N, C-alpha and C positions, 0 to 999 in steps of 0.2 A: 492662598490653592492655587494660583496659576503662577507660573515665574513674574518676578519683579518688573520684568520688561513690557508686561501686559500693561501692568499699573502706570507704568511712564507713558508709553503708544495711547493709552485711552486717554490721560489727561492732556497732552498735547493733543489728540484730536478733536477732544473735549471742549479746548480753549479754542481751537482753530472755527471750529462749529460755532460756538458762541459770538466769538468775534463776528463772522459771516452774516447770521442771523439778526444780530441786535446792533449792526454798524448803525454808530451814532448816536447812540443809546448811552446817559453816563455809567452806567451799569456794566459795560459791555467788556471795557478794557479791566477793569478790578476782580470780575468776577473770572476774567480768562488767566488772569496771573493768577487766580486764587484755585482756580484746576489744576494748571501744571504745578503749583506746590502740590496739590494732594495727588497728584500721581508722583511725585518723586518723596514725598511722605509713605506713599503706600508700598513703596519700593523699598523703603528702608525698614518700616513696620515688617513687612515680609520676613527680614531675617531674625528679629525680635517675635515672634507669634507662636504658637501652637494650637493643636484643633482647641484646648481648651481655654485660651486666652484672647480667641481670634475678635469673639465677638468685644468683647472687652475694648479691644484697641479699634476696633471698629468706629465703635460709639466715640471715643476720643477722639479718633480723627474726623469724624463727623463735625463733633464743635470746634475743634483746630480752625478746618477750613470755611466752614460757616463764619465763625470770629475774623479770620482772616480776611474774609470776602466782604462782609461789614464794616471793617476798620478800614479796608483798601478804598470803599467807596466815598468814606467819610473824606479822606485826607485827598484822594485823586479828583474828586469831581471840583468843579469850577462852581457850582452855588451849593455854598454849604447849609444851606436852612433846605432845600431842595433833597439834598441827601441825607439828612438828619432827618428828614419827614420818611424819606423809604425807610430808613434803619429800624425807626421807633414803631412801623407800624407791621414789618415784615421780620423781625430780629428773633423774638421768640418765636413763631411758628417756623421761620427757616429752620434756625439752630436746632432743635429739637426733633424736627419732626424729620429733617433729613440723617440728625444722627442715629434716630430709631431706627430710619430705614434702613440704613446700612447695617445696622444690626440684624435686623430682621431680613435682610438679604443674603449676610453671611448665614445666618441660622438654617434658610431655606437651603443654600448650595450644600451646605455641611449633610444636611437629612437628605439631598440627593445623591452625596457620594456615599454614605453609609450605606443607601440604599442600595446603590450599587454593587458596593464591594460585599455586602450580606446577600445581596442576588449572586455573584460573581463564587461567592463561597460556596452558595450551595448549590449552583450547579456542577462546581469543582468538587465539592466532595457527592453527587451524583455520579458523576462520571467514575468516581474512583471506585464507588459501590457494583457498578457496573462492569469495570474493569476486573473487578474483585472476583465476581460472580461468575463471570466469563473463563476466567483464566485458567481454571481448572478442566476445561472442556476444548482449553486449546493447547495445556500442556500434555492432555492424553495423546500419543503419538497416531489415534484412530481419530483423531479431533476434526480431520479432514472428511469425516465421514458425515453424511447428510445428518445421523442420529444426535452428534453431538454439536453439529453448527444449528439444530431444528431447536434444539435448546438456549442455545444461545439469540436466538429471535426469540425466542419467548422471551429471555429478562431483559432485552432491549425493550421488546413492547409494552411489557407491564411495566418498567421503569419510566417510561417515557408517557406513560396514558394512551397509546396507540392502540387501534384497531388489529393492526397487521403487522408483520414484518418480514422480508422476502429478501435471499442473498441469493445472486446468482451468479454464474461464470462471463462465459462471451458466446454461451449458445444457449442455457439451459437455466432452469430454475434447480439449486443445489438445496435449499434448505429454506422454510418458509415457517412460519405461526399465523394463526388467526385467530380470535378470540370467539367466531361464531361458528369456525370448521374445527373437528378433534383431528384429524388427517394432513400432514402437509401434502401439499398439490404442488407435483412435480412433472413441467413440460418443457418444451423448445421456449425460447423467448417470442411472444407474439405483439407484445407492447411498441410502440414504432416509436413513445416518448423513452422506452430502456434503451432501445436501437441507437437513439441520439446521442443517448448518454455515454457510450460504449463507442460511439465513434469521434465525439468532441471532446468528452471528457470533464464536461463542465457539470455542475449541480443545475437539476433543474426542477421548480416547486409545479407542482399542478395542483388549481384549486378549482372546485365547481359550487359557482355563487350564484347559478342561473336552472340547478339541475337538468342539467345538461347529462348525457349517457357519454360520459369519460369510457374509454379503453379499458383503461387502469384499473378503475374503479369495479368495475363490473366483474372482473378476475376476481376480486374478493367478497367483496358485497354491495350491496344494493346503498349501506349506509353511510359509505365512505363518502369522504367530502373536499379531502387534499391528500396530499402526499409528496414527499422530497425524495426523489433520485438523486443519487451520490456513486460516484466511479470508485472502483475499489483496486487499486494499483499494486504491482510487484515488479520491482525493479524498476521502476518507471514506464512501466507498462500498461494499459487499462487491463485488469483481469475478470473485471464483473462489475456488480452492480450492489449496493445498500437501497432498499426501499422500504418507505416508513408509511405507513397510510394511517389516516387522522379522520374522527367521525365529525370534525369541526375545521374549517378553514381558519379559526384563530389563533390553534396551536402550533403553528409553524410562525414563529414569531423570529426577531431577529436573534435574540438570546436561545432562543431553541435552535434554529437553525446553527450558529458556532457550535453547540454543544452534540448536534448530529455528526458534522462535519467532523468532531475530534471524533467520534465512536469511529466513523470509516474509518480514518486512520487509524485507528485502534485493532480494526478490525483486519485492515491490510496488513500492519505490521505483526499483531498474533498470527493470521494465516501464513504466512512465508516464514516467520522462525518456525513453527509447525512443520511446513513444507521441507525446511531445512534439517529439523530431528528428524524425519523421515525418511530423508534422503542419507540423512549419516546412518540410520540403523538400514536400509538396504544396503550403502554400503559396507557395512560387516558384514552382511549375507553374501555380498559379492567377495568380500576378503577369505570368508570361510569357504564360499567353493571354489575360486582359488587356492586356498590350504587343503581344500579336500582334493585336486587334482594333482597338489605337489606330491600329498602323502597317500595318494589312493594307492593301495597294494597292487592292482592289477596294470594302471598307469606305470606304475614307475616299474612295477618286473619287466613287463612288455619291454618299455622303453630300454630298461639295462640289459635284458636279452637282447635286444636287436643290438644295441650295442658292444656286447661280448663277441657276437656273431663278426661285426665288423673289424671290430682289431684285429682277430685273427685273418681276418680275408681280406680286407679294405680298411688299411690302417688313416689312409686318407678321409675316407668318407666316416669315419669313426671320429676323427677330428671336428667336421663339420658339423659331425650327429651331437658331440658335444657342448660345440657352441651355441646351435640350437637350442637344445634343451637347456644350457645357461640363460641364455637370453630371455626364455620363456618363462620360468623362474623368478627371476628377477623381475621384468616387468609385472608380473601378477604381484608379487611383495611391494615394488616400490612405488605404484598406482593407487591411489585410491579417490577423492573429489576432487584432486586437481584436472584439470583438461589439458588435452597434450595433443601434438599436432599431428593430423592425418597420417602422415607417412609412420611417425613411431607405432600408430596402432595398425598398421599394413604389413610393417616389420613385425611385430609381433604372430599378425594373424600368419605370417610367411613361415615364421620360427615354428610353430604350432602344427602346419601343415607338412616341412618336410618332415617333423618327428615321426606324424602318423603315416607319412609316404615313404619312410623308408621301411615300413612294417606293412603296408598292403600295396606298396608300389603301384600299379599302372591302374589300378582300382580309383586312386583319388586324382581327380585333376581339378585345376583352377582357373578361372576366365576372368581377368580384370576388364573393365571399362567403366576407366577413372577420366574426368577433364585433368588438363595437364596443369593448368594454375591454382588446382584447390588444396596440395598435397601440406601446405604449412600452414591453413585453416586450422585452428583446435578445435575439437571436439571431447566431450567427456569419454575418458578413460575407459577401457573394458565397455565397449557399445557397441562393438562389430564383432569381436573376437568371439563370446559366448555364444552369438548366433550364428557362426562358420561351424564352432565345437559344435553343438547341437544338431547342425545340419549333417557332418560328420557321422557323429553317433548313434544318432537316431532317424538319420536320414540314409547315407550311404552306403555304409557297415552292412546295416541290415538287408539291403539289397546285393546278392551273391557277385554280380557282373561289377561293381562300384557305380560311379557317376561321376558327375561333378558340381563342382559349386562356381557360380558366377555373380562374383560381384560388380554392380553398376553403384557410382557414385557422380551424379550431375549438383551442377552449383544453379540455382534457383532466386537469381534474384541473391539476398544477403544471403540464403537457405542452403542448405546441403540436402540433397534428394537420395537415400542410401536404399538399395534393393540385393538384397541376397536371396540369391533362388540355387535349388539343385533338383536332380531329376531321380532322387531315393524314393524310397518308400510311402512318402507322405506323410503328413502331421494328422495326428485324430482332433476330430469336432471336438470332443471333452476336454484337450488341450486348450486349444483355442478360449473354448466358454468359459474356462477356471484360471484365466490369465489375471483377472483381477480379485481373485480369492486368494486366500495367506500363504506365504511362501512355504511349501514344506515338502516341495514335488516339482522336477522341472525348474528348478531354482535358477539357473543360468537364462533362462529365456524369460521368466514371470520379472526377473530382476528388472533386465534390461527395460523389459514392457514399462514397470512400475517406477523405472528413474525417468523414464522418458516423460510420461505423466507429471511426475513433480516438478521436472525441468521445464517443460512444454507446454502441458495440458495435454498432449496427444502420445499415444501409447503406439503401440506395434502394428501394424496392419496384416495378416496372414492369410494368404490363402492357398489351399488344397487344389494343388493342380492337377489334372488328368494322369503323369507322371512327374509324385516331387510335390514340393513346396517355394511358397515363394510368400516372402517378407520384405516389409516397406516401411519405411519411418523418415522424418526428416530431424535435422539437426537445425533448430533455428538461430539465425546470426542475430546479434546486438541491433537493433531499430539505431540507436544512436552512433554505429560505427560508420565512419565515412565511406 
């Protein structure tokens, strides 16, 4: 069952031990030789046996080794009569007891292995069943909504015989199921144990054997006696936790612990895949929005009208205008999910603003405040330009005298803090409140907000000023970067 080397090592170790404890006795050397031979023969038998005949070979090996031991005692002993007397008295019980004992030991070990394999098979089946039941909720593009995740929590709890299951992000509970409560409870994370797991990334088992008032349990039920808290990961970053609560401390065994760890990895992977799918969907919206801008009759009509007037009166400006329009359209077409250098996004913004500025002249003004060493840092494409476009169309152009747009980009550690501010007519509160709703209006603004939330967990922070609007967001750098 183990490797043949185990038998050899065990044989020689036993021989040395036999000589050491029986030093001076006439049986020590013969028994030591027989034990070494047993180790070597067990290594040979290892390649001859299978699950069906191990017991038979074990019995035969026991007979051979004990007979060899008796024979060596007879021929190696200086006092033959003494040796003969020993052999005649112990031969039958020693030979058959050891042979039968080896067979029984093999049978016990086989039963343990089969039981472990059966248990592992049951756990694997349970894990697959849970995966199959939860997969439809992750496949849905809206699976990151709490409603679907609540059903995932329900499935996990019922499958494991748990009293409650909770999923959190880094700040709050995003989904839960409790056998004693009909409604999921959402709140900011209050448990110090959960905060510890979010900070360290280590699995934590909390058990209540003394009927103490443990904070994690009181949030769920008075009947909870133990829970396991596991970190959820996204791109090697801790994105939340999975908490499973039981009504006894005995249910968090090592086997269940490994099963639950597998479930946390499954949830992490499925949530990340679901986010990617939703992000792809949002990119399609982004591409649709870009396409609408390109084929929008008003946009093209006004741009071509301006171009026509320039061709007659200012041919050089007409040439620059064509280049700007070409760059603007090409960038919108060529960039999807890939990240781009900040300088390229800024060039796209400049192309767009020059097109609009050619129409509206001094009504549009742009102010940049950008750190010098960040132009080559990569950011998601079409993440700033739609916000600038929104400020122009819905902020400045609705104001007769126009105004300015101020873009401030500062590096904060590994992150970029980006602010777009204008002094236009100001954004309506209803638009701010609808950012997380379905994208069917304010496409550019909502698209950027939801893409940021999927990528970094934080969306746009929008503030209505006395005059104008201020939009702020953060592009997070990779923590593994040097």
